Backbone bond lengths (Angstrom), bond angles and torsions (degrees), N, CA, C in turn:
res aa  C-N    CA-C-N  psi(-1)  N-CA   C-N-CA  omega(-1)  CA-C   N-CA-C  phi
1 M - - - 1.443 - - 1.525 108.76 -
2 T 1.344 116.44 133.84 1.456 121.40 -177.26 1.513 110.43 -88.29
3 T 1.324 116.68 133.16 1.456 121.39 176.19 1.510 109.15 -88.06
4 T 1.343 116.79 130.17 1.459 120.91 178.18 1.511 109.10 -92.62
5 L 1.312 116.45 125.54 1.455 121.56 -178.51 1.512 109.89 -82.59
6 S 1.316 117.06 137.20 1.455 121.38 179.37 1.522 109.99 -81.10
7 T 1.332 115.51 151.65 1.456 121.98 178.72 1.508 109.11 -125.73
8 T 1.311 117.00 132.19 1.447 120.75 178.93 1.524 109.67 -65.60
9 P 1.372 118.31 131.91 1.453 120.94 -179.01 1.525 111.06 -53.24
10 G 1.329 114.92 136.38 1.451 119.27 176.29 1.512 114.59 87.31
11 T 1.339 117.69 -2.04 1.462 119.60 -178.01 1.524 112.47 -117.45
12 S 1.372 116.59 7.62 1.465 119.18 -174.17 1.527 112.65 -62.42
13 S 1.347 117.07 -28.30 1.455 119.61 -178.86 1.512 113.11 -89.15
14 R 1.307 116.13 -6.43 1.458 119.76 179.84 1.515 110.39 -88.64
15 G 1.318 115.33 153.01 1.447 119.11 178.25 1.519 111.43 -69.58
16 S 1.310 115.45 160.89 1.461 121.46 177.43 1.520 108.78 -149.35
17 L 1.308 115.69 162.02 1.468 121.11 -178.35 1.512 110.46 -135.16
18 A 1.325 115.87 132.45 1.456 122.15 172.52 1.522 108.12 -127.78
19 C 1.309 117.20 121.23 1.464 122.14 174.26 1.519 107.16 -102.47
20 V 1.322 117.02 117.01 1.454 120.83 -173.00 1.522 110.91 -120.46
21 G 1.326 114.70 155.24 1.456 120.73 175.44 1.512 109.74 -104.77
22 M 1.327 116.46 134.44 1.462 120.18 179.14 1.521 112.05 -94.44
23 G 1.355 115.61 4.62 1.448 118.14 -176.56 1.515 111.26 79.70
24 M 1.309 116.05 -173.54 1.465 120.34 -177.39 1.525 113.20 -97.07
25 T 1.326 117.43 -36.82 1.457 120.80 -176.66 1.521 109.92 -100.96
26 L 1.301 116.61 124.84 1.456 122.98 -174.25 1.524 111.92 -53.50
27 G 1.328 115.80 124.24 1.459 121.55 174.41 1.512 115.13 81.07
28 S 1.315 117.95 -26.23 1.455 121.17 -173.76 1.517 113.65 -86.35
29 H 1.327 117.42 -27.53 1.458 121.11 -170.63 1.517 114.20 -107.34
30 L 1.311 118.81 -6.64 1.459 120.77 -176.55 1.523 110.25 -70.66
31 T 1.325 117.16 125.81 1.459 121.21 -179.65 1.526 110.33 -79.79
32 P 1.338 117.31 156.13 1.471 119.52 177.47 1.527 112.98 -57.35
33 L 1.335 118.04 -37.69 1.450 120.33 -179.16 1.527 111.40 -69.20
34 A 1.347 116.99 -41.01 1.459 119.91 176.86 1.527 110.50 -63.35
35 R 1.326 116.99 -41.66 1.465 120.59 177.56 1.535 110.41 -60.29
36 S 1.330 116.67 -40.67 1.456 120.42 -179.41 1.524 111.32 -63.59
37 H 1.326 117.04 -40.35 1.466 120.29 176.52 1.527 110.43 -60.10
38 I 1.329 116.79 -41.62 1.470 120.87 -179.68 1.521 110.39 -66.50
39 E 1.315 116.97 -46.36 1.465 121.22 -175.99 1.527 112.48 -66.54
40 Q 1.333 117.36 -35.35 1.456 120.56 -173.95 1.529 113.63 -94.05
41 A 1.325 116.95 -3.73 1.471 119.47 179.12 1.524 110.64 -72.66
42 E 1.324 115.53 152.28 1.459 121.00 173.73 1.526 110.91 -86.48
43 V 1.321 116.13 -26.97 1.459 122.30 176.60 1.527 108.07 -138.54
44 V 1.330 116.80 133.16 1.461 121.85 177.08 1.520 108.33 -119.69
45 F 1.326 116.22 124.45 1.463 121.72 173.90 1.534 107.98 -103.04
46 A 1.322 116.20 136.63 1.452 120.65 -175.87 1.518 110.86 -119.99
47 A 1.330 115.87 115.12 1.463 121.19 175.84 1.522 108.14 -94.81
48 L 1.312 115.78 62.57 1.456 122.24 -173.40 1.523 108.97 -128.62
49 S 1.322 115.98 140.27 1.467 120.52 -175.25 1.516 113.39 -95.48
50 D 1.316 118.01 -0.34 1.460 121.72 -174.15 1.530 108.91 -112.34
51 Q 1.336 117.09 123.02 1.465 120.77 -179.92 1.519 111.67 -66.33
52 I 1.333 116.97 -28.22 1.461 119.90 177.66 1.519 110.13 -62.79
53 V 1.332 116.17 -41.51 1.457 120.71 179.43 1.524 110.36 -66.81
54 E 1.326 117.11 -40.68 1.460 120.40 178.52 1.520 111.30 -63.47
55 Q 1.329 117.01 -39.92 1.457 120.51 177.27 1.521 110.64 -63.58
56 W 1.307 116.23 -37.34 1.464 121.36 177.48 1.532 110.27 -63.66
57 L 1.337 117.09 -39.84 1.463 120.68 177.51 1.523 111.32 -64.77
58 H 1.332 117.52 -34.50 1.460 121.49 179.98 1.525 111.66 -62.47
59 R 1.307 117.69 -22.68 1.463 120.67 177.06 1.520 110.83 -71.72
60 M 1.345 116.69 -20.83 1.464 120.68 179.94 1.518 112.41 -99.10
61 N 1.337 117.35 -25.18 1.454 120.56 -178.18 1.531 108.13 -153.47
62 P 1.349 117.87 129.60 1.478 119.46 -176.78 1.522 114.13 -72.47
63 D 1.331 117.70 -21.19 1.472 120.00 -176.28 1.529 109.54 -106.22
64 V 1.324 116.60 81.21 1.456 123.07 177.85 1.524 107.96 -111.69
65 R 1.311 116.44 123.46 1.469 121.65 -176.79 1.523 109.51 -116.83
66 S 1.301 115.64 123.11 1.462 120.94 -177.93 1.522 111.46 -75.52
67 L 1.320 115.42 139.94 1.464 121.70 175.99 1.530 112.16 -96.62
68 Q 1.316 116.64 -5.38 1.454 120.64 -176.31 1.528 114.10 -63.52
69 P 1.339 120.42 -35.62 1.476 119.31 -178.14 1.528 113.97 -61.79
70 Y 1.309 117.93 -12.43 1.466 119.83 -178.75 1.532 111.95 -82.86
71 Y 1.329 116.89 -8.07 1.463 119.75 169.34 1.526 108.09 -75.59
72 L 1.312 117.15 125.49 1.458 121.23 178.95 1.522 109.88 -127.50
73 D 1.319 116.03 142.66 1.465 120.44 178.20 1.525 110.26 -59.06
74 G 1.319 115.42 130.39 1.450 120.85 177.79 1.516 114.75 82.00
75 Q 1.325 117.58 -4.42 1.470 120.34 179.51 1.521 110.07 -95.76
76 S 1.308 116.61 136.50 1.458 120.99 178.17 1.525 109.80 -59.10
77 R 1.319 116.08 136.14 1.460 119.81 178.54 1.529 111.52 -62.55
78 L 1.329 117.05 -26.04 1.457 119.30 179.15 1.531 110.78 -64.60
79 I 1.336 116.69 -35.23 1.469 120.05 175.86 1.526 109.46 -64.17
80 T 1.328 115.86 -43.42 1.464 120.39 178.30 1.513 111.03 -60.18
81 Y 1.320 116.85 -44.79 1.463 120.42 -178.15 1.524 111.77 -65.54
82 R 1.317 117.10 -34.52 1.470 120.19 176.52 1.527 110.57 -68.40
83 Q 1.330 115.85 -35.67 1.458 119.31 175.66 1.529 110.33 -62.95
84 W 1.324 116.62 -40.28 1.462 120.57 177.64 1.525 110.60 -58.36
85 V 1.326 115.88 -46.34 1.464 120.38 -179.79 1.521 110.04 -59.44
86 D 1.316 117.20 -44.43 1.467 120.96 179.52 1.526 111.11 -61.10
87 L 1.325 116.83 -41.48 1.468 120.40 179.75 1.519 111.41 -62.16
88 L 1.336 116.04 -46.58 1.460 120.54 -179.55 1.526 111.31 -62.49
89 L 1.341 115.80 -46.34 1.454 119.70 -175.76 1.532 112.18 -70.23
90 T 1.331 117.63 -29.82 1.456 119.97 177.05 1.524 111.03 -59.93
91 E 1.326 116.50 -43.30 1.464 120.79 179.93 1.525 111.50 -72.84
92 V 1.326 116.81 -37.46 1.468 120.00 177.46 1.523 109.85 -62.42
93 R 1.314 116.94 -44.99 1.479 121.37 179.82 1.528 111.84 -65.03
94 A 1.336 115.91 -23.22 1.466 120.05 177.59 1.524 111.63 -81.55
95 G 1.332 116.20 3.38 1.454 120.59 176.35 1.507 115.58 88.43
96 K 1.331 118.05 17.63 1.462 120.86 -177.15 1.533 112.48 -99.29
97 R 1.327 114.48 152.08 1.461 120.73 171.38 1.529 106.99 -80.84
98 V 1.301 116.23 114.22 1.465 121.92 -173.60 1.522 109.22 -111.88
99 C 1.322 115.82 136.77 1.464 121.83 174.18 1.526 108.40 -125.97
100 A 1.314 116.75 130.41 1.464 121.93 175.94 1.522 107.93 -114.31
101 V 1.319 116.09 128.79 1.464 121.71 -174.30 1.526 109.43 -110.23
102 F 1.328 115.14 130.63 1.459 121.76 -178.93 1.529 109.43 -128.08
103 Y 1.318 115.72 154.41 1.464 120.37 174.26 1.521 109.99 -61.83
104 G 1.318 115.29 149.57 1.463 120.26 172.82 1.507 112.29 59.37
105 H 1.326 116.09 -126.82 1.459 124.38 177.88 1.529 107.80 -99.50
106 P 1.339 119.16 127.22 1.460 120.17 -174.56 1.521 114.34 -69.25
107 G 1.316 117.24 -9.87 1.458 119.23 -179.47 1.509 114.55 -104.14
108 I 1.337 117.32 5.27 1.464 120.95 -177.04 1.522 109.40 -111.54
109 F 1.335 116.35 121.56 1.462 122.70 -175.99 1.533 110.14 52.48
110 A 1.313 115.33 45.48 1.463 121.02 179.76 1.523 107.94 -146.75
111 W 1.330 116.28 105.93 1.460 120.88 -178.01 1.522 112.04 -76.93
112 S 1.319 116.21 -40.25 1.461 121.23 -172.54 1.523 114.47 -60.16
113 P 1.338 119.65 -45.87 1.474 118.60 -179.43 1.527 112.55 -59.74
114 H 1.325 116.73 -44.45 1.468 119.55 179.56 1.530 110.78 -61.16
115 K 1.337 116.13 -44.55 1.464 119.85 -177.32 1.522 110.91 -68.43
116 A 1.323 117.54 -42.82 1.463 120.93 -178.87 1.529 110.80 -62.38
117 I 1.311 116.42 -42.11 1.463 120.28 179.03 1.525 110.51 -65.98
118 E 1.328 115.93 -41.50 1.471 120.46 178.60 1.529 111.07 -59.25
119 V 1.327 116.37 -46.44 1.463 120.50 -177.78 1.526 110.23 -68.64
120 A 1.328 116.41 -43.33 1.465 120.06 -178.74 1.525 111.13 -60.52
121 R 1.311 116.79 -45.25 1.464 120.20 179.93 1.527 110.93 -65.43
122 A 1.337 116.47 -39.00 1.466 119.74 179.45 1.526 111.25 -62.99
123 E 1.338 116.61 -27.60 1.458 120.87 179.60 1.526 112.67 -92.43
124 G 1.337 116.40 4.84 1.455 120.10 174.99 1.511 115.80 91.76
125 F 1.333 118.41 9.78 1.455 121.15 179.37 1.530 110.57 -92.59
126 Q 1.316 114.84 152.95 1.459 119.20 171.87 1.531 109.00 -72.04
127 A 1.304 116.57 130.81 1.467 121.05 179.55 1.517 108.55 -143.71
128 H 1.322 115.80 138.46 1.455 120.55 -170.66 1.527 109.97 -145.86
129 M 1.321 115.67 143.59 1.465 120.99 173.04 1.518 108.80 -112.14
130 E 1.321 115.61 126.36 1.459 121.38 178.51 1.526 108.48 -107.35
131 P 1.340 118.30 116.41 1.467 120.43 -174.53 1.524 112.60 -67.62
132 G 1.309 113.80 159.91 1.454 120.80 176.54 1.519 110.14 -138.07
133 I 1.306 116.73 168.87 1.466 121.66 176.93 1.525 107.86 -69.32
134 S 1.320 115.30 122.55 1.460 120.70 -173.80 1.521 112.03 -97.19
135 A 1.338 115.29 172.80 1.468 120.85 174.77 1.520 110.32 -61.75
136 E 1.340 116.35 -32.31 1.463 119.87 178.19 1.520 110.60 -64.62
137 D 1.338 117.38 -42.94 1.467 120.60 178.70 1.519 110.94 -60.66
138 C 1.339 115.92 -44.06 1.464 120.07 179.60 1.522 110.94 -65.35
139 L 1.321 116.27 -37.81 1.466 120.89 179.90 1.522 111.32 -59.49
140 Y 1.336 116.74 -46.30 1.466 119.81 179.36 1.524 110.83 -59.32
141 A 1.336 116.25 -42.68 1.462 119.95 -177.65 1.525 112.10 -70.63
142 D 1.327 116.87 -45.36 1.464 120.31 -174.45 1.526 112.67 -73.47
143 L 1.337 117.32 -31.65 1.468 120.11 -179.13 1.529 112.34 -96.51
144 G 1.320 117.21 -3.81 1.462 120.25 178.47 1.517 112.93 67.83
145 I 1.334 116.33 37.54 1.464 121.02 -178.43 1.525 109.37 -101.50
146 D 1.312 116.70 128.86 1.463 122.30 170.73 1.521 107.03 -103.65
147 P 1.344 118.31 108.39 1.471 119.74 -176.16 1.526 113.07 -63.92
148 G 1.331 116.35 -16.05 1.458 118.49 179.34 1.525 113.93 -82.64
149 R 1.324 116.93 -7.82 1.471 118.72 -177.50 1.524 112.06 -79.84
150 F 1.314 116.89 -53.76 1.462 120.91 -179.96 1.529 112.51 -116.94
151 G 1.333 116.49 -12.46 1.451 120.67 -175.41 1.524 111.20 91.40
152 C 1.331 116.41 158.66 1.461 122.29 -179.86 1.525 110.02 -136.22
153 Q 1.310 115.20 140.67 1.458 121.61 168.49 1.517 107.83 -111.51
154 H 1.319 115.93 135.04 1.459 121.04 178.73 1.518 109.31 -120.73
155 F 1.322 116.24 128.21 1.454 121.23 176.93 1.526 108.94 -135.41
156 E 1.315 116.75 143.90 1.444 119.85 162.96 1.520 105.48 -70.11
157 A 1.325 117.52 130.83 1.464 121.12 -168.66 1.522 112.72 -56.55
158 S 1.322 117.60 -42.63 1.458 119.95 -179.87 1.523 111.51 -66.12
159 Q 1.330 116.77 -37.06 1.462 119.81 179.46 1.529 110.87 -61.47
160 L 1.307 116.06 -33.73 1.462 119.64 177.88 1.527 111.02 -62.53
161 L 1.337 116.42 -30.83 1.462 120.53 178.98 1.525 111.84 -83.32
162 F 1.311 116.80 -38.34 1.465 120.75 -172.89 1.528 113.47 -73.29
163 Y 1.325 116.08 -23.40 1.470 119.89 -175.20 1.523 110.39 -129.56
164 E 1.312 115.54 158.74 1.462 120.78 176.39 1.522 108.55 -81.55
165 R 1.322 115.97 108.27 1.453 121.33 -179.99 1.524 109.35 -118.80
166 R 1.297 116.02 149.69 1.460 120.89 -179.70 1.526 109.17 -100.18
167 I 1.319 116.31 120.79 1.460 122.01 -179.61 1.515 109.96 -93.63
168 D 1.327 116.32 133.32 1.458 122.53 175.83 1.525 107.92 -101.87
169 T 1.308 117.43 104.38 1.466 121.43 -174.55 1.525 113.57 -78.08
170 T 1.329 117.24 -1.16 1.469 119.19 176.61 1.527 111.47 -84.65
171 G 1.328 117.38 -9.40 1.463 121.61 177.37 1.516 110.46 -118.64
172 Y 1.319 116.04 -179.32 1.462 121.06 176.38 1.525 109.60 -76.60
173 L 1.318 115.68 143.47 1.458 121.91 173.97 1.523 107.80 -114.32
174 V 1.328 116.66 121.61 1.463 122.33 -178.32 1.523 108.52 -115.10
175 L 1.326 116.46 122.39 1.460 122.55 -177.55 1.523 109.50 -115.20
176 W 1.318 115.20 119.44 1.452 121.60 -177.59 1.528 111.17 -94.83
177 Q 1.307 115.97 147.13 1.463 123.90 176.45 1.531 112.20 56.86
178 A 1.317 115.66 41.98 1.464 120.19 -179.84 1.524 111.98 -67.75
179 G 1.335 117.42 -20.56 1.458 120.29 -179.28 1.516 113.70 -67.32
180 L 1.332 117.26 -21.14 1.463 119.82 176.65 1.523 111.30 -120.45
181 V 1.323 115.25 31.40 1.463 120.86 -178.78 1.531 110.67 -59.83
182 G 1.320 115.48 137.36 1.452 121.15 176.83 1.514 115.59 89.36
183 D 1.349 117.36 -5.66 1.465 119.61 -179.41 1.527 109.91 -77.01
184 R 1.327 116.06 118.30 1.463 120.72 178.77 1.524 112.18 -103.78
185 S 1.327 116.88 -3.97 1.461 120.49 -176.91 1.521 112.75 -87.03
186 L 1.338 116.42 -21.37 1.462 122.66 -174.22 1.526 112.08 59.19
187 T 1.330 115.47 27.47 1.469 119.95 178.78 1.528 111.68 -115.80
188 R 1.313 117.56 -16.07 1.462 120.43 -177.22 1.522 111.22 -99.85
189 F 1.325 115.47 157.64 1.452 120.99 177.96 1.522 111.86 -114.71
190 E 1.339 116.20 4.43 1.455 121.33 171.03 1.521 108.57 -165.38
191 T 1.317 115.71 154.64 1.462 121.36 174.48 1.526 107.84 -126.67
192 G 1.314 116.12 164.61 1.456 120.47 -172.03 1.513 114.70 -91.16
193 P 1.348 115.61 -175.08 1.463 120.87 -177.60 1.526 113.85 -62.35
194 E 1.322 117.49 -26.76 1.466 119.03 178.98 1.524 111.03 -62.99
195 Y 1.318 116.00 -37.03 1.465 120.71 178.52 1.530 110.61 -72.02
196 R 1.344 115.57 -39.69 1.466 118.52 179.22 1.527 110.71 -68.08
197 Q 1.335 117.29 -26.60 1.455 119.91 176.07 1.520 110.25 -62.56
198 V 1.337 116.39 -38.47 1.466 119.66 176.84 1.519 109.80 -62.54
199 L 1.335 117.08 -42.51 1.463 120.53 178.16 1.522 111.00 -62.10
200 V 1.333 116.45 -45.19 1.468 120.09 179.93 1.523 110.51 -62.58
201 D 1.317 116.99 -38.75 1.465 120.03 179.14 1.528 111.08 -63.64
202 V 1.333 116.36 -40.19 1.464 119.97 178.38 1.529 110.18 -66.78
203 L 1.326 116.54 -45.47 1.461 119.63 178.94 1.526 111.25 -66.62
204 G 1.334 116.08 -30.18 1.462 120.47 -179.47 1.519 114.02 -64.78
205 Q 1.328 117.22 -14.13 1.460 120.20 175.48 1.524 111.49 -72.07
206 D 1.335 116.62 -18.69 1.462 120.70 -177.91 1.525 113.58 -122.13
207 Y 1.340 117.33 -18.32 1.462 120.85 -176.44 1.524 110.11 -127.43
208 P 1.341 117.92 145.21 1.466 120.09 175.03 1.527 110.31 -72.71
209 A 1.316 116.62 157.50 1.462 121.78 -176.84 1.517 112.36 -61.71
210 E 1.349 117.38 -26.43 1.458 120.19 -178.18 1.532 112.66 -90.35
211 H 1.330 117.25 4.82 1.461 119.53 -179.35 1.524 110.52 -65.27
212 E 1.324 116.35 143.31 1.463 121.01 -177.99 1.523 111.58 -68.65
213 V 1.324 113.77 139.17 1.460 121.96 173.50 1.525 107.18 -126.99
214 I 1.325 116.09 133.22 1.464 121.42 178.26 1.526 108.24 -107.93
215 I 1.320 117.02 125.18 1.457 122.24 175.29 1.522 106.86 -102.24
216 Y 1.317 115.98 118.92 1.466 121.05 -171.16 1.520 111.63 -122.64
217 R 1.316 115.68 138.88 1.459 121.65 171.36 1.525 107.83 -140.50
218 G 1.333 116.67 122.80 1.456 120.66 -177.81 1.514 112.17 -74.57
219 A 1.326 115.39 160.87 1.461 121.40 178.00 1.519 110.11 -78.32
220 T 1.330 117.14 138.38 1.456 121.33 178.15 1.526 112.44 -110.47
221 L 1.321 117.52 -13.87 1.450 122.01 175.83 1.526 109.43 -121.28
222 P 1.335 118.43 146.54 1.475 120.85 -178.00 1.515 113.53 -58.25
223 I 1.325 117.50 -26.00 1.470 120.37 -177.87 1.531 111.52 -84.33
224 E 1.318 117.88 -7.55 1.460 121.81 -178.17 1.519 111.38 -90.89
225 K 1.314 114.89 162.00 1.450 122.71 170.51 1.528 108.18 -116.84
226 P 1.327 118.14 153.07 1.464 119.01 176.79 1.522 110.83 -62.63
227 R 1.312 115.90 147.03 1.458 120.78 179.29 1.525 108.43 -99.00
228 I 1.321 116.01 120.68 1.464 121.48 -176.59 1.522 108.66 -129.65
229 R 1.322 116.49 118.36 1.463 121.71 176.97 1.520 109.19 -121.01
230 R 1.307 116.29 138.43 1.462 121.50 179.18 1.524 108.88 -118.01
231 I 1.325 115.61 120.03 1.457 121.83 -179.53 1.524 107.84 -134.42
232 T 1.336 116.00 -175.50 1.460 119.82 174.30 1.532 109.22 -98.29
233 L 1.309 115.30 162.14 1.458 119.51 178.73 1.525 110.78 -58.78
234 G 1.317 116.77 -39.83 1.460 120.34 -180.00 1.514 112.94 -62.59
235 D 1.347 117.52 -28.77 1.463 121.55 -179.01 1.520 112.58 -84.78
236 L 1.325 117.07 -6.84 1.467 119.96 -177.08 1.525 111.86 -64.12
237 V 1.325 116.95 -28.27 1.473 120.54 -177.21 1.521 110.85 -58.62
238 R 1.316 117.68 -42.25 1.464 121.58 -174.81 1.524 113.18 -98.40
239 A 1.305 117.30 3.18 1.455 120.03 -178.53 1.522 110.76 -72.05
240 A 1.332 116.29 144.60 1.462 120.97 176.34 1.522 108.39 -76.75
241 L 1.330 116.07 122.35 1.464 121.11 -178.15 1.519 109.74 -132.31
242 T 1.321 115.55 144.86 1.459 121.62 171.45 1.522 107.98 -121.17
243 A 1.323 115.63 174.20 1.460 119.59 179.21 1.516 111.68 -65.05
244 E 1.335 117.56 -21.05 1.458 121.01 -179.67 1.524 112.73 -81.91
245 D 1.332 117.81 -13.30 1.465 120.90 -178.64 1.522 110.93 -81.80
246 T 1.310 115.11 140.40 1.465 122.17 176.72 1.519 108.53 -115.59
247 V 1.323 116.52 137.18 1.459 122.18 -178.78 1.530 109.03 -104.06
248 V 1.321 115.58 128.55 1.466 121.46 -178.15 1.516 109.33 -123.23
249 L 1.327 116.32 129.70 1.461 121.74 174.04 1.525 108.67 -111.77
250 P 1.327 117.90 117.21 1.466 120.37 176.93 1.531 110.40 -66.20
251 P 1.337 117.05 166.21 1.463 119.99 179.61 1.528 112.16 -55.73
252 A 1.324 115.07 142.51 1.462 120.69 179.63 1.520 112.15 -109.98
253 A 1.314 117.04 -8.07 1.468 121.08 -178.68 1.515 108.97 -143.39
254 A 1.320 115.18 156.42 1.466 120.69 179.65 1.527 110.23 -80.03
255 L 1.323 115.25 152.76 1.455 119.99 174.80 1.527 109.80 -64.28
256 K 1.310 116.83 135.91 1.455 121.74 -179.03 1.529 109.47 -105.03
257 P 1.344 117.40 120.98 1.464 119.96 -178.43 1.529 111.68 -59.96
258 N 1.319 116.50 139.29 1.463 122.46 174.61 1.516 106.88 -93.17
259 L 1.318 116.26 93.23 1.460 121.13 -172.15 1.523 112.04 -66.53
260 A 1.323 117.29 -35.61 1.462 120.30 -178.51 1.528 110.83 -65.07
261 V 1.324 116.60 -45.48 1.458 120.14 -179.93 1.524 110.74 -68.07
262 R 1.325 116.85 -39.35 1.464 119.62 178.34 1.530 110.95 -61.57
263 A 1.330 116.31 -37.46 1.467 119.74 178.41 1.530 110.46 -63.96
264 R 1.325 117.28 -40.83 1.471 120.64 177.83 1.525 111.09 -63.00
265 L 1.336 116.01 -42.06 1.458 119.98 179.74 1.524 111.28 -67.55
266 D 1.341 116.72 -37.09 1.474 119.90 175.81 1.525 110.90 -60.10
267 A 1.331 115.48 -40.72 1.472 119.72 179.49 1.522 111.00 -64.92
268 L 1.339 116.24 -41.74 1.456 119.97 177.65 1.532 111.53 -64.54
269 D 1.332 116.25 -40.60 1.457 119.86 177.61 1.531 110.86 -61.88
270 H 1.340 114.98 -39.16 1.474 119.60 -179.40 1.527 110.48 -64.10
271 V 1.338 116.21 -42.60 1.467 119.67 178.41 1.519 110.81 -65.65
272 A 1.327 116.44 -43.11 1.459 120.26 -178.54 1.524 112.03 -63.13
273 S 1.336 115.83 -39.86 1.479 119.22 179.32 1.514 111.36 -69.24
274 A 1.359 116.68 -33.45 1.467 119.79 -179.80 1.520 110.53 -69.92
275 V 1.345 116.59 -38.84 1.464 121.07 178.60 1.513 110.46 -68.71
276 G 1.337 115.28 -39.59 1.464 118.94 -178.84 1.484 113.13 -70.48
């Protein structure tokens, strides 16, 4: 069943922008509302690297334009992302209903959707982000992790190196884009073992070399299964990694009770029970 999108009276001739997530697995994760945005758009931009996925989008809308050709060897990805924003806004300013489709959730590890929506709204256009099932959602399901049990910290792997961050080893540590860790040029799509050695050295300040590391990659096609590898932290240096791989470190220490805070809460409970 097709969902009909509402239009604010008096704005039907004005351009609009919807940035939607198609989820991680082709066809399985697309929400009815995201599909409706794609079907009803006058122009669809696709930030997708798989021609099969683009062909699938063409079944929903005849005007699908790939954003992949704007990636150029040696060019900073930030330049590419700014070009994407310009492309989207050009069509919006021309009065068209524009939909931009991104893998997973369009607001996670995606600069262009946030910027395009910000600019569109500042110029008075309707702009909306429609969430999708992200790699993080798939990770929890495929690895059997409940983030509410011990807690999770999420870092972009390079950011963990570039800044002083405090790691909590009593919870899960999730590192995104570890395959290109340490790249400051934004021109590469992977870095070598020398860069991963720096990451291992930083993690080694909080974890032993034999601590388990899970390398995870979610399935993008219905016929695929998630890829899950379990190694030690010391072996991470030589492990084959791509930008699509996520590195997960399970807790290395037990949760330590905060006795002082518990005592305060006990006192409050005692007062509450006496009043009740």
